N, CA, C and O atoms as a printed pandas DataFrame, in Angstrom:
     atom_number atom_name residue_name chain_id  residue_number  x_coord  y_coord  z_coord
0              1         N          MET        A               1    0.832   -1.185   -0.001
1              2        CA          MET        A               1   -0.004    0.002    0.002
2              3         C          MET        A               1    0.878    1.250    0.003
3              4         O          MET        A               1    1.828    1.339    0.781
4              5         N          LYS        A               2    0.569    2.200   -0.854
5              6        CA          LYS        A               2    1.344    3.431   -0.971
6              7         C          LYS        A               2    1.052    4.347    0.211
7              8         O          LYS        A               2   -0.109    4.584    0.546
8              9         N          MET        A               3    2.097    4.857    0.838
9             10        CA          MET        A               3    1.938    5.814    1.934
10            11         C          MET        A               3    1.753    7.211    1.363
11            12         O          MET        A               3    2.487    7.634    0.470
12            13         N          MET        A               4    0.758    7.924    1.893
13            14        CA          MET        A               4    0.516    9.306    1.455
14            15         C          MET        A               4    1.454   10.242    2.195
15            16         O          MET        A               4    1.740   10.052    3.377
16            17         N          ASN        A               5    1.926   11.250    1.487
17            18        CA          ASN        A               5    2.676   12.316    2.119
18            19         C          ASN        A               5    1.750   13.016    3.091
19            20         O          ASN        A               5    0.588   13.255    2.766
20            21         N          GLN        A               6    2.230   13.347    4.267
21            22        CA          GLN        A               6    1.386   13.988    5.279
22            23         C          GLN        A               6    0.905   15.368    4.844
23            24         O          GLN        A               6   -0.019   15.912    5.449
24            25         N          LYS        A               7    1.499   15.931    3.831
25            26        CA          LYS        A               7    1.091   17.253    3.375
26            27         C          LYS        A               7    0.245   17.162    2.116
27            28         O          LYS        A               7    0.252   18.064    1.279
28            29         N          LYS        A               8   -0.483   16.060    1.995
29            30        CA          LYS        A               8   -1.370   15.872    0.839
30            31         C          LYS        A               8   -2.720   15.383    1.331
31            32         O          LYS        A               8   -2.823   14.738    2.374
32            33         N          LEU        A               9   -3.740   15.698    0.570
33            34        CA          LEU        A               9   -5.100   15.260    0.843
34            35         C          LEU        A               9   -5.641   14.663   -0.438
35            36         O          LEU        A               9   -5.705   15.339   -1.465
36            37         N          LYS        A              10   -6.029   13.399   -0.384
37            38        CA          LYS        A              10   -6.583   12.746   -1.557
38            39         C          LYS        A              10   -8.096   12.831   -1.524
39            40         O          LYS        A              10   -8.736   12.415   -0.559
40            41         N          ILE        A              11   -8.663   13.382   -2.603
41            42        CA          ILE        A              11  -10.119   13.461   -2.786
42            43         C          ILE        A              11  -10.393   12.873   -4.156
43            44         O          ILE        A              11  -10.070   13.480   -5.176
44            45         N          GLY        A              12  -10.993   11.684   -4.178
45            46        CA          GLY        A              12  -11.193   10.996   -5.443
46            47         C          GLY        A              12   -9.848   10.676   -6.064
47            48         O          GLY        A              12   -8.956   10.174   -5.380
48            49         N          TYR        A              13   -9.688   10.958   -7.347
49            50        CA          TYR        A              13   -8.414   10.691   -8.022
50            51         C          TYR        A              13   -7.409   11.830   -7.860
51            52         O          TYR        A              13   -6.259   11.695   -8.277
52            53         N          LYS        A              14   -7.816   12.935   -7.270
53            54        CA          LYS        A              14   -6.904   14.077   -7.114
54            55         C          LYS        A              14   -6.180   13.982   -5.780
55            56         O          LYS        A              14   -6.738   13.549   -4.772
56            57         N          GLU        A              15   -4.924   14.399   -5.808
57            58        CA          GLU        A              15   -4.101   14.411   -4.611
58            59         C          GLU        A              15   -3.607   15.845   -4.409
59            60         O          GLU        A              15   -2.641   16.280   -5.036
60            61         N          TYR        A              16   -4.284   16.559   -3.532
61            62        CA          TYR        A              16   -3.998   17.968   -3.298
62            63         C          TYR        A              16   -2.794   18.132   -2.395
63            64         O          TYR        A              16   -2.722   17.527   -1.326
64            65         N          GLU        A              17   -1.849   18.951   -2.825
65            66        CA          GLU        A              17   -0.723   19.322   -1.981
66            67         C          GLU        A              17   -1.193   20.417   -1.039
67            68         O          GLU        A              17   -1.851   21.366   -1.464
68            69         N          ILE        A              18   -0.860   20.289    0.236
69            70        CA          ILE        A              18   -1.246   21.294    1.234
70            71         C          ILE        A              18   -0.050   22.201    1.455
71            72         O          ILE        A              18    1.010   21.759    1.898
72            73         N          VAL        A              19   -0.233   23.483    1.137
73            74        CA          VAL        A              19    0.837   24.452    1.209
74            75         C          VAL        A              19    0.475   25.512    2.243
75            76         O          VAL        A              19   -0.589   26.127    2.177
76            77         N          ARG        A              20    1.377   25.713    3.197
77            78        CA          ARG        A              20    1.171   26.780    4.187
78            79         C          ARG        A              20    1.914   28.018    3.711
79            80         O          ARG        A              20    3.078   27.946    3.318
80            81         N          LYS        A              21    1.228   29.156    3.751
81            82        CA          LYS        A              21    1.795   30.424    3.288
82            83         C          LYS        A              21    1.512   31.504    4.325
83            84         O          LYS        A              21    0.545   31.421    5.082
84            85         N          ASP        A              22    2.377   32.521    4.345
85            86        CA          ASP        A              22    2.134   33.652    5.253
86            87         C          ASP        A              22    0.815   34.323    4.947
87            88         O          ASP        A              22    0.041   34.631    5.853
88            89         N          GLU        A              23    0.559   34.548    3.678
89            90        CA          GLU        A              23   -0.678   35.205    3.258
90            91         C          GLU        A              23   -1.231   34.487    2.035
91            92         O          GLU        A              23   -0.486   34.042    1.162
92            93         N          VAL        A              24   -2.525   34.389    1.995
93            94        CA          VAL        A              24   -3.194   33.838    0.816
94            95         C          VAL        A              24   -4.054   34.967    0.269
95            96         O          VAL        A              24   -5.038   35.364    0.894
96            97         N          ILE        A              25   -3.686   35.478   -0.888
97            98        CA          ILE        A              25   -4.410   36.596   -1.468
98            99         C          ILE        A              25   -5.305   36.057   -2.582
99           100         O          ILE        A              25   -4.848   35.357   -3.486
100          101         N          ASP        A              26   -6.543   36.389   -2.499
101          102        CA          ASP        A              26   -7.504   36.041   -3.542
102          103         C          ASP        A              26   -8.295   37.319   -3.787
103          104         O          ASP        A              26   -9.349   37.542   -3.192
104          105         N          LEU        A              27   -7.760   38.157   -4.682
105          106        CA          LEU        A              27   -8.333   39.488   -4.890
106          107         C          LEU        A              27   -9.824   39.402   -5.139
107          108         O          LEU        A              27  -10.253   38.476   -5.828
108          109         N          PRO        A              28  -10.630   40.292   -4.630
109          110        CA          PRO        A              28  -10.243   41.552   -3.999
110          111         C          PRO        A              28   -9.983   41.441   -2.503
111          112         O          PRO        A              28   -9.640   42.448   -1.884
112          113         N          ASN        A              29  -10.129   40.265   -1.890
113          114        CA          ASN        A              29   -9.945   40.131   -0.452
114          115         C          ASN        A              29   -8.853   39.109   -0.131
115          116         O          ASN        A              29   -8.572   38.198   -0.910
116          117         N          GLU        A              30   -8.256   39.293    1.035
117          118        CA          GLU        A              30   -7.331   38.285    1.529
118          119         C          GLU        A              30   -8.137   37.134    2.115
119          120         O          GLU        A              30   -9.173   37.358    2.741
120          121         N          CYS        A              31   -7.672   35.914    1.919
121          122        CA          CYS        A              31   -8.404   34.736    2.370
122          123         C          CYS        A              31   -7.597   33.976    3.443
123          124         O          CYS        A              31   -6.384   34.145    3.573
124          125         N          TYR        A              32   -8.310   33.146    4.192
125          126        CA          TYR        A              32   -7.657   32.219    5.126
126          127         C          TYR        A              32   -6.997   31.073    4.349
127          128         O          TYR        A              32   -5.976   30.524    4.764
128          129         N          GLY        A              33   -7.605   30.734    3.223
129          130        CA          GLY        A              33   -7.092   29.639    2.401
130          131         C          GLY        A              33   -7.810   29.605    1.061
131          132         O          GLY        A              33   -8.778   30.330    0.833
132          133         N          LYS        A              34   -7.314   28.751    0.189
133          134        CA          LYS        A              34   -8.002   28.573   -1.099
134          135         C          LYS        A              34   -7.584   27.243   -1.700
135          136         O          LYS        A              34   -6.550   26.674   -1.349
136          137         N          ILE        A              35   -8.415   26.764   -2.616
137          138        CA          ILE        A              35   -8.154   25.519   -3.297
138          139         C          ILE        A              35   -8.026   25.777   -4.792
139          140         O          ILE        A              35   -8.815   26.513   -5.384
140          141         N          ASP        A              36   -7.027   25.160   -5.377
141          142        CA          ASP        A              36   -6.807   25.246   -6.827
142          143         C          ASP        A              36   -7.076   23.849   -7.367
143          144         O          ASP        A              36   -6.251   22.947   -7.217
144          145         N          TYR        A              37   -8.235   23.676   -7.995
145          146        CA          TYR        A              37   -8.683   22.358   -8.463
146          147         C          TYR        A              37   -7.785   21.837   -9.589
147          148         O          TYR        A              37   -7.476   20.646   -9.620
148          149         N          ASP        A              38   -7.367   22.691  -10.498
149          150        CA          ASP        A              38   -6.594   22.260  -11.661
150          151         C          ASP        A              38   -5.165   21.855  -11.291
151          152         O          ASP        A              38   -4.654   20.856  -11.795
152          153         N          ASN        A              39   -4.522   22.627  -10.415
153          154        CA          ASN        A              39   -3.150   22.333  -10.020
154          155         C          ASN        A              39   -3.060   21.490   -8.765
155          156         O          ASN        A              39   -1.965   21.161   -8.310
156          157         N          GLU        A              40   -4.223   21.135   -8.198
157          158        CA          GLU        A              40   -4.333   20.262   -7.028
158          159         C          GLU        A              40   -3.499   20.783   -5.847
159          160         O          GLU        A              40   -2.630   20.092   -5.316
160          161         N          ILE        A              41   -3.804   22.039   -5.459
161          162        CA          ILE        A              41   -3.111   22.674   -4.341
162          163         C          ILE        A              41   -4.157   23.275   -3.397
163          164         O          ILE        A              41   -5.129   23.891   -3.836
164          165         N          ILE        A              42   -3.940   23.086   -2.111
165          166        CA          ILE        A              42   -4.720   23.771   -1.088
166          167         C          ILE        A              42   -3.735   24.651   -0.331
167          168         O          ILE        A              42   -2.754   24.162    0.229
168          169         N          GLU        A              43   -4.008   25.956   -0.318
169          170        CA          GLU        A              43   -3.162   26.906    0.403
170          171         C          GLU        A              43   -3.871   27.285    1.700
171          172         O          GLU        A              43   -5.072   27.554    1.714
172          173         N          ILE        A              44   -3.097   27.301    2.796
173          174        CA          ILE        A              44   -3.617   27.689    4.110
174          175         C          ILE        A              44   -2.715   28.790    4.646
175          176         O          ILE        A              44   -1.493   28.640    4.651
176          177         N          SER        A              45   -3.296   29.881    5.091
177          178        CA          SER        A              45   -2.518   30.984    5.640
178          179         C          SER        A              45   -2.037   30.659    7.064
179          180         O          SER        A              45   -2.814   30.202    7.904
180          181         N          THR        A              46   -0.758   30.900    7.315
181          182        CA          THR        A              46   -0.182   30.684    8.640
182          183         C          THR        A              46   -0.333   31.935    9.508
183          184         O          THR        A              46    0.112   31.966   10.655
184          185         N          LYS        A              47   -0.956   32.943    8.953
185          186        CA          LYS        A              47   -1.112   34.239    9.626
186          187         C          LYS        A              47   -2.092   34.160   10.803
187          188         O          LYS        A              47   -2.104   35.034   11.669
188          189         N          TYR        A              48   -2.915   33.100   10.823
189          190        CA          TYR        A              48   -3.988   33.004   11.801
190          191         C          TYR        A              48   -3.733   31.871   12.787
191          192         O          TYR        A              48   -2.765   31.125   12.643
192          193         N          SER        A              49   -4.593   31.744   13.779
193          194        CA          SER        A              49   -4.440   30.736   14.829
194          195         C          SER        A              49   -4.533   29.321   14.281
195          196         O          SER        A              49   -5.013   29.102   13.169
196          197         N          GLN        A              50   -4.066   28.364   15.077
197          198        CA          GLN        A              50   -4.155   26.954   14.690
198          199         C          GLN        A              50   -5.609   26.533   14.501
199          200         O          GLN        A              50   -5.921   25.793   13.568
200          201         N          ASN        A              51   -6.503   26.997   15.376
201          202        CA          ASN        A              51   -7.925   26.669   15.219
202          203         C          ASN        A              51   -8.443   27.187   13.881
203          204         O          ASN        A              51   -9.169   26.475   13.187
204          205         N          GLN        A              52   -8.086   28.402   13.512
205          206        CA          GLN        A              52   -8.526   28.968   12.227
206          207         C          GLN        A              52   -7.953   28.170   11.069
207          208         O          GLN        A              52   -8.655   27.902   10.095
208          209         N          ARG        A              53   -6.681   27.788   11.164
209          210        CA          ARG        A              53   -6.052   27.008   10.092
210          211         C          ARG        A              53   -6.737   25.650    9.930
211          212         O          ARG        A              53   -6.959   25.197    8.807
212          213         N          ASN        A              54   -7.072   25.002   11.043
213          214        CA          ASN        A              54   -7.735   23.699   10.991
214          215         C          ASN        A              54   -9.122   23.829   10.351
215          216         O          ASN        A              54   -9.495   23.027    9.495
216          217         N          ALA        A              55   -9.872   24.836   10.771
217          218        CA          ALA        A              55  -11.211   25.051   10.210
218          219         C          ALA        A              55  -11.113   25.411    8.722
219          220         O          ALA        A              55  -11.941   24.981    7.919
220          221         N          THR        A              56  -10.108   26.193    8.364
221          222        CA          THR        A              56   -9.886   26.560    6.967
222          223         C          THR        A              56   -9.557   25.338    6.118
223          224         O          THR        A              56  -10.043   25.199    4.995
224          225         N          PHE        A              57   -8.727   24.456    6.667
225          226        CA          PHE        A              57   -8.411   23.213    5.941
226          227         C          PHE        A              57   -9.680   22.414    5.645
227          228         O          PHE        A              57   -9.864   21.936    4.526
228          229         N          LEU        A              58  -10.552   22.267    6.640
229          230        CA          LEU        A              58  -11.811   21.552    6.417
230          231         C          LEU        A              58  -12.688   22.279    5.417
231          232         O          LEU        A              58  -13.345   21.646    4.591
232          233         N          HIS        A              59  -12.704   23.599    5.482
233          234        CA          HIS        A              59  -13.464   24.415    4.529
234          235         C          HIS        A              59  -13.013   24.112    3.096
235          236         O          HIS        A              59  -13.840   23.858    2.220
236          237         N          GLU        A              60  -11.710   24.140    2.865
237          238        CA          GLU        A              60  -11.195   23.872    1.516
238          239         C          GLU        A              60  -11.435   22.421    1.138
239          240         O          GLU        A              60  -11.679   22.124   -0.031
240          241         N          MET        A              61  -11.371   21.513    2.099
241          242        CA          MET        A              61  -11.646   20.106    1.840
242          243         C          MET        A              61  -13.079   19.930    1.334
243          244         O          MET        A              61  -13.306   19.170    0.393
244          245         N          PHE        A              62  -14.052   20.620    1.943
245          246        CA          PHE        A              62  -15.446   20.525    1.473
246          247         C          PHE        A              62  -15.581   21.078    0.060
247          248         O          PHE        A              62  -16.323   20.514   -0.744
248          249         N          HIS        A              63  -14.892   22.156   -0.262
249          250        CA          HIS        A              63  -14.904   22.638   -1.651
250          251         C          HIS        A              63  -14.438   21.512   -2.582
251          252         O          HIS        A              63  -15.047   21.261   -3.622
252          253         N          GLY        A              64  -13.356   20.843   -2.195
253          254        CA          GLY        A              64  -12.843   19.754   -3.016
254          255         C          GLY        A              64  -13.798   18.580   -3.141
255          256         O          GLY        A              64  -13.926   17.992   -4.215
256          257         N          ILE        A              65  -14.469   18.237   -2.049
257          258        CA          ILE        A              65  -15.439   17.136   -2.091
258          259         C          ILE        A              65  -16.589   17.480   -3.016
259          260         O          ILE        A              65  -16.993   16.657   -3.838
260          261         N          PHE        A              66  -17.122   18.695   -2.891
261          262        CA          PHE        A              66  -18.246   19.086   -3.735
262          263         C          PHE        A              66  -17.829   19.177   -5.211
263          264         O          PHE        A              66  -18.633   18.888   -6.098
264          265         N          ALA        A              67  -16.589   19.574   -5.474
265          266        CA          ALA        A              67  -16.091   19.597   -6.853
266          267         C          ALA        A              67  -16.026   18.179   -7.407
267          268         O          ALA        A              67  -16.412   17.932   -8.550
268          269         N          LYS        A              68  -15.538   17.256   -6.594
269          270        CA          LYS        A              68  -15.455   15.837   -7.012
270          271         C          LYS        A              68  -16.842   15.270   -7.299
271          272         O          LYS        A              68  -17.006   14.455   -8.207
272          273         N          LEU        A              69  -17.823   15.693   -6.539
273          274        CA          LEU        A              69  -19.201   15.206   -6.711
274          275         C          LEU        A              69  -19.960   15.944   -7.815
275          276         O          LEU        A              69  -21.142   15.682   -8.041
276          277         N          ASP        A              70  -19.274   16.872   -8.505
277          278        CA          ASP        A              70  -19.903   17.708   -9.540
278          279         C          ASP        A              70  -21.102   18.464   -9.006
279          280         O          ASP        A              70  -22.116   18.606   -9.690
280          281         N          ARG        A              71  -20.980   18.947   -7.785
281          282        CA          ARG        A              71  -22.035   19.743   -7.164
282          283         C          ARG        A              71  -21.582   21.188   -7.070
283          284         O          ARG        A              71  -21.284   21.689   -5.986
284          285         N          ASP        A              72  -21.534   21.855   -8.219
285          286        CA          ASP        A              72  -21.098   23.246   -8.257
286          287         C          ASP        A              72  -21.993   24.150   -7.446
287          288         O          ASP        A              72  -21.542   25.171   -6.925
288          289         N          ASP        A              73  -23.284   23.778   -7.331
289          290        CA          ASP        A              73  -24.200   24.578   -6.518
290          291         C          ASP        A              73  -23.726   24.637   -5.068
291          292         O          ASP        A              73  -23.817   25.680   -4.421
292          293         N          LEU        A              74  -23.222   23.514   -4.561
293          294        CA          LEU        A              74  -22.702   23.472   -3.178
294          295         C          LEU        A              74  -21.248   23.940   -3.108
295          296         O          LEU        A              74  -20.856   24.615   -2.156
296          297         N          ARG        A              75  -20.464   23.587   -4.102
297          298        CA          ARG        A              75  -19.039   23.978   -4.121
298          299         C          ARG        A              75  -18.902   25.492   -4.049
299          300         O          ARG        A              75  -17.991   26.005   -3.399
300          301         N          ASN        A              76  -19.803   26.207   -4.715
301          302        CA          ASN        A              76  -19.729   27.666   -4.762
302          303         C          ASN        A              76  -20.536   28.352   -3.674
303          304         O          ASN        A              76  -20.581   29.582   -3.630
304          305         N          ASP        A              77  -21.175   27.589   -2.797
305          306        CA          ASP        A              77  -21.989   28.162   -1.725
306          307         C          ASP        A              77  -21.129   28.302   -0.465
307          308         O          ASP        A              77  -21.011   27.364    0.323
308          309         N          GLU        A              78  -20.535   29.477   -0.288
309          310        CA          GLU        A              78  -19.629   29.706    0.844
310          311         C          GLU        A              78  -20.308   29.524    2.189
311          312         O          GLU        A              78  -19.665   29.100    3.149
312          313         N          VAL        A              79  -21.588   29.834    2.279
313          314        CA          VAL        A              79  -22.313   29.669    3.542
314          315         C          VAL        A              79  -22.388   28.195    3.918
315          316         O          VAL        A              79  -22.065   27.827    5.047
316          317         N          VAL        A              80  -22.808   27.355    2.986
317          318        CA          VAL        A              80  -22.912   25.905    3.250
318          319         C          VAL        A              80  -21.544   25.329    3.575
319          320         O          VAL        A              80  -21.394   24.600    4.556
320          321         N          VAL        A              81  -20.539   25.649    2.755
321          322        CA          VAL        A              81  -19.188   25.116    2.964
322          323         C          VAL        A              81  -18.666   25.546    4.326
323          324         O          VAL        A              81  -18.111   24.728    5.061
324          325         N          ASN        A              82  -18.836   26.816    4.672
325          326        CA          ASN        A              82  -18.341   27.320    5.949
326          327         C          ASN        A              82  -19.072   26.672    7.129
327          328         O          ASN        A              82  -18.437   26.309    8.119
328          329         N          GLN        A              83  -20.373   26.527    7.039
329          330        CA          GLN        A              83  -21.133   25.900    8.125
330          331         C          GLN        A              83  -20.722   24.448    8.319
331          332         O          GLN        A              83  -20.519   24.015    9.453
332          333         N          LEU        A              84  -20.595   23.694    7.249
333          334        CA          LEU        A              84  -20.157   22.295    7.370
334          335         C          LEU        A              84  -18.769   22.194    7.985
335          336         O          LEU        A              84  -18.549   21.392    8.893
336          337         N          ALA        A              85  -17.834   22.999    7.498
337          338        CA          ALA        A              85  -16.462   22.968    8.002
338          339         C          ALA        A              85  -16.420   23.342    9.481
339          340         O          ALA        A              85  -15.743   22.677   10.266
340          341         N          THR        A              86  -17.128   24.388    9.867
341          342        CA          THR        A              86  -17.121   24.837   11.265
342          343         C          THR        A              86  -17.725   23.778   12.175
343          344         O          THR        A              86  -17.167   23.473   13.229
344          345         N          GLU        A              87  -18.862   23.217   11.776
345          346        CA          GLU        A              87  -19.526   22.205   12.617
346          347         C          GLU        A              87  -18.701   20.937   12.716
347          348         O          GLU        A              87  -18.586   20.363   13.799
348          349         N          LEU        A              88  -18.122   20.484   11.606
349          350        CA          LEU        A              88  -17.288   19.288   11.662
350          351         C          LEU        A              88  -16.069   19.521   12.531
351          352         O          LEU        A              88  -15.699   18.651   13.319
352          353         N          TYR        A              89  -15.436   20.681   12.402
353          354        CA          TYR        A              89  -14.264   20.971   13.232
354          355         C          TYR        A              89  -14.634   20.964   14.712
355          356         O          TYR        A              89  -13.891   20.414   15.525
356          357         N          MET        A              90  -15.749   21.555   15.073
357          358        CA          MET        A              90  -16.156   21.583   16.479
358          359         C          MET        A              90  -16.468   20.169   16.994
359          360         O          MET        A              90  -16.136   19.844   18.134
360          361         N          ILE        A              91  -17.095   19.338   16.175
361          362        CA          ILE        A              91  -17.369   17.949   16.587
362          363         C          ILE        A              91  -16.065   17.200   16.813
363          364         O          ILE        A              91  -15.917   16.509   17.822
364          365         N          ILE        A              92  -15.114   17.327   15.887
365          366        CA          ILE        A              92  -13.817   16.652   16.046
366          367         C          ILE        A              92  -13.096   17.156   17.277
367          368         O          ILE        A              92  -12.553   16.367   18.051
368          369         N          LYS        A              93  -13.087   18.459   17.463
369          370        CA          LYS        A              93  -12.355   19.067   18.573
370          371         C          LYS        A              93  -12.980   18.714   19.933
371          372         O          LYS        A              93  -12.261   18.448   20.896
372          373         N          GLU        A              94  -14.301   18.714   20.007
373          374        CA          GLU        A              94  -14.986   18.479   21.285
374          375         C          GLU        A              94  -15.184   16.999   21.589
375          376         O          GLU        A              94  -15.546   16.650   22.712
376          377         N          ASN        A              95  -14.957   16.123   20.617
377          378        CA          ASN        A              95  -15.153   14.695   20.805
378          379         C          ASN        A              95  -13.971   13.897   20.265
379          380         O          ASN        A              95  -14.167   13.012   19.433
380          381         N          PRO        A              96  -12.762   14.181   20.710
381          382        CA          PRO        A              96  -11.599   13.495   20.126
382          383         C          PRO        A              96  -11.625   11.987   20.334
383          384         O          PRO        A              96  -11.017   11.242   19.566
384          385         N          HIS        A              97  -12.320   11.543   21.355
385          386        CA          HIS        A              97  -12.392   10.103   21.653
386          387         C          HIS        A              97  -13.183    9.333   20.586
387          388         O          HIS        A              97  -13.024    8.119   20.457
388          389         N          ILE        A              98  -14.009   10.013   19.843
389          390        CA          ILE        A              98  -14.903    9.329   18.905
390          391         C          ILE        A              98  -14.126    8.540   17.839
391          392         O          ILE        A              98  -14.608    7.509   17.370
392          393         N          PHE        A              99  -12.961    8.999   17.462
393          394        CA          PHE        A              99  -12.192    8.329   16.425
394          395         C          PHE        A              99  -11.377    7.160   16.956
395          396         O          PHE        A              99  -10.788    6.409   16.180
396          397         N          SER        A             100  -11.339    7.002   18.272
397          398        CA          SER        A             100  -10.642    5.855   18.850
398          399         C          SER        A             100  -11.623    4.766   19.270
399          400         O          SER        A             100  -11.209    3.706   19.742
400          401         N          MET        A             101  -12.911    5.017   19.103
401          402        CA          MET        A             101  -13.930    4.034   19.475
402          403         C          MET        A             101  -13.937    2.893   18.451
403          404         O          MET        A             101  -14.028    3.133   17.247
404          405         N          LYS        A             102  -13.844    1.692   18.925
405          406        CA          LYS        A             102  -13.767    0.519   18.038
406          407         C          LYS        A             102  -15.152   -0.044   17.696
407          408         O          LYS        A             102  -15.289   -0.789   16.726
408          409         N          ASP        A             103  -16.171    0.302   18.475
409          410        CA          ASP        A             103  -17.481   -0.338   18.324
410          411         C          ASP        A             103  -18.523    0.583   17.745
411          412         O          ASP        A             103  -19.700    0.457   18.083
412          413         N          ILE        A             104  -18.146    1.485   16.904
413          414        CA          ILE        A             104  -19.152    2.380   16.306
414          415         C          ILE        A             104  -19.858    1.619   15.205
415          416         O          ILE        A             104  -20.749    2.163   14.553
């Protein structure tokens, strides 16, 4: 079995490289992160807290999932993507034991 680089996220057949940068600029506004579907790169700004970076990573991950599912309506809906990412991050953070449970 091939080991994945820890700085990559595989979504479907795409393998996104995760790049940390001081600033992520997506004119006209600065962003916490962004996903480049064609070049398979997820950029995360290191300018913000670890909690913000983690939530941003999940946010960009949901964009990638919706792109893979050909759901442009959801991929482009920042409200839905942000709500899903925020709620999933809070569940993971507040329930870390859940992923070690063997009998789910």
